[in-house]
C-alpha positions in Angstrom: 66.0 85.5 65.9 67.6 83.9 69.0 66.1 83.8 72.4 68.1 83.1 75.6 67.1 82.0 79.1 69.6 82.3 81.9 69.6 79.5 84.5 69.4 81.8 87.5 69.5 85.2 89.0 70.0 86.4 92.6 66.8 87.2 94.5 66.0 90.9 94.9 69.3 92.1 93.3 69.4 95.3 91.3 69.9 94.5 87.6 72.6 97.2 87.4 74.6 95.6 90.2 77.9 94.3 88.9 77.1 91.0 90.6 73.8 90.5 88.9 73.7 88.0 86.1 71.8 90.5 84.0 74.8 92.8 84.3 77.3 90.0 83.6 75.4 88.8 80.5 75.0 92.3 79.1 78.6 93.2 79.6 80.2 89.9 78.6 77.9 88.9 75.7 74.7 90.6 74.8 76.1 94.1 74.2 78.6 92.6 71.8 76.4 90.5 69.5 73.5 91.0 67.2 70.6 90.1 69.6 67.4 91.8 70.6 67.7 92.4 74.4 64.0 91.9 74.6 64.6 88.3 73.7 67.0 87.7 76.6 65.3 86.3 79.7 66.4 85.8 83.3 64.3 84.4 86.2 64.2 87.7 88.0 62.3 88.5 91.2 62.4 91.6 93.3 61.3 92.0 96.9 57.8 93.1 96.0 57.1 90.1 93.7 55.9 86.7 94.6 58.8 84.3 93.6 56.3 81.5 93.0 54.4 83.5 90.5 57.7 84.7 88.9 58.8 81.1 88.5 55.6 80.1 86.8 55.9 83.1 84.4 59.4 82.1 83.5 58.3 78.5 82.7 55.4 79.8 80.6 57.8 81.9 78.6 60.1 79.0 77.9 57.1 76.9 76.7 55.8 79.8 74.7 59.0 80.0 72.7 59.2 76.3 72.0 61.5 75.1 74.8 65.3 75.2 75.2 67.4 73.7 72.4 70.8 73.9 74.1 71.3 74.3 77.9 74.8 75.4 78.9 75.7 74.4 82.5 78.5 74.6 85.0 78.7 72.5 88.1 79.1 73.6 91.7 81.7 72.2 94.1 78.8 70.4 95.8 77.3 69.1 92.6 74.7 71.7 92.0 73.5 72.7 88.6 71.9 76.1 88.3 71.3 76.9 91.9 69.7 73.5 92.5 71.5 72.7 95.7 71.9 69.2 97.1 68.5 67.8 98.2 66.7 69.6 95.3 63.8 67.6 93.7 64.5 66.1 90.3 60.9 67.2 89.5 61.5 70.9 90.3 60.7 73.8 88.1 61.8 77.5 88.2 61.6 78.7 91.8 63.4 80.4 94.6 66.1 78.5 96.4 68.1 79.1 99.6 71.8 78.8 98.8 74.1 76.5 100.9 76.9 77.9 103.0 79.4 76.4 100.6 77.8 78.2 97.6 77.7 81.5 99.5 81.4 81.0 100.5 82.4 80.1 96.9 80.7 83.2 95.5 81.8 85.6 98.3 85.0 86.4 96.4 82.8 88.3 93.9 81.3 90.6 96.5 83.0 93.5 98.4 83.3 93.2 102.2 80.7 96.0 102.7 78.3 94.7 100.0 75.2 92.7 100.8 75.5 89.2 99.3 72.2 87.5 98.5 71.4 84.3 100.3 68.7 83.2 97.9 68.3 83.0 94.1 65.8 82.2 91.5 66.8 79.2 89.5 65.5 76.9 86.7 64.5 73.6 88.2 66.1 70.3 87.5 63.1 69.1 85.4 63.4 72.3 83.4 67.0 71.6 82.7 66.3 68.0 81.7 63.7 69.2 79.2 66.4 70.8 77.0 67.1 69.0 73.8 70.9 69.1 74.4 72.9 69.8 77.6 76.5 71.0 77.5 78.3 71.0 80.9 81.7 72.6 81.3 84.0 72.1 84.3 87.5 73.2 85.0 89.8 73.0 88.0 90.6 70.5 90.7 88.0 72.1 93.0 85.3 70.5 90.7 86.9 67.1 90.4 85.0 65.4 93.3 81.6 66.8 92.0 82.5 65.7 88.5 83.3 62.2 89.6 80.1 61.9 91.6 78.1 63.3 88.6 79.5 60.7 86.2 80.3 57.6 88.2 78.2 58.0 91.3 74.6 56.9 91.9 71.8 59.2 90.7 71.0 61.0 93.9 69.7 64.4 95.0 72.8 64.7 97.1 74.6 65.4 93.8 71.9 67.1 91.6 74.1 67.0 88.5 74.0 63.2 88.6 70.6 63.3 87.0 72.3 64.2 83.7 73.2 60.5 83.5 69.5 60.2 82.4 69.7 62.8 79.6 69.9 61.4 76.2 72.0 64.3 74.7 74.3 65.3 77.6 77.8 66.4 76.7 80.5 66.9 79.4 83.7 68.9 78.6 86.4 68.8 81.2 90.0 69.9 81.6 92.5 67.4 83.1 92.2 68.9 86.6 88.4 68.5 86.7 88.7 65.0 85.3 91.6 64.0 87.7 89.4 61.8 90.0 87.8 59.8 87.2 89.3 56.3 87.5 88.0 55.4 84.0 89.2 58.6 82.3 91.1 56.7 79.7 88.1 54.7 78.8 86.0 57.8 78.4 88.6 59.3 76.0 88.5 56.0 74.0 84.7 56.0 73.9 84.8 59.7 72.7 87.1 58.7 69.8 84.9 55.9 68.8 81.7 58.0 68.9 83.4 60.7 66.8 84.1 58.1 64.1 80.5 57.0 64.1 79.2 60.6 64.0 81.6 61.4 61.1 80.4 58.4 59.2 76.7 58.6 59.9 75.9 62.0 61.4 74.6 62.7 64.9 71.7 60.6 66.1 68.4 62.3 65.3 66.0 63.4 68.0 63.3 60.9 68.6 
């Protein structure tokens, strides 16, 4: 009875390509669990489709199925969430985005030298992400430490799209020590987490308003 919505998919990529997110999801998850593949959605767009129309269709499907309960996120080295690169609008919805040179470079390790690497992708917008009831962001490695610090301690700014998560009422961030290495107040966050756990154990999680 579960429906899933992937954050993003490369523009005009063959679903059978080993570098498509459809292929990845099927091989790493969907083919191994009890889920109806017809209930798994990605913001796809081929070269013959209008990406603006495809974005609207994806948003309509999310609304039709009651919205997103849990949004799982990573964070790019430049602070992007989904493929919402720096300068993305906080009001954005699912649409086509040009990838930055850094993102293309970071992802190039996944593509063979003679393989065409997409320079654009379809992605949920930041407003779409913020509509989720809960957000869980995972980050590992020192290469994410600067972006993590800007997300948590920096100003809310389109230069670090993930910083908008400071405004989400149910955002959970899980880090390894390397990703948290630049947080000057890391010990305080650990202390707060312990106190919150005690409250949650005693009274349960805060209900949705």
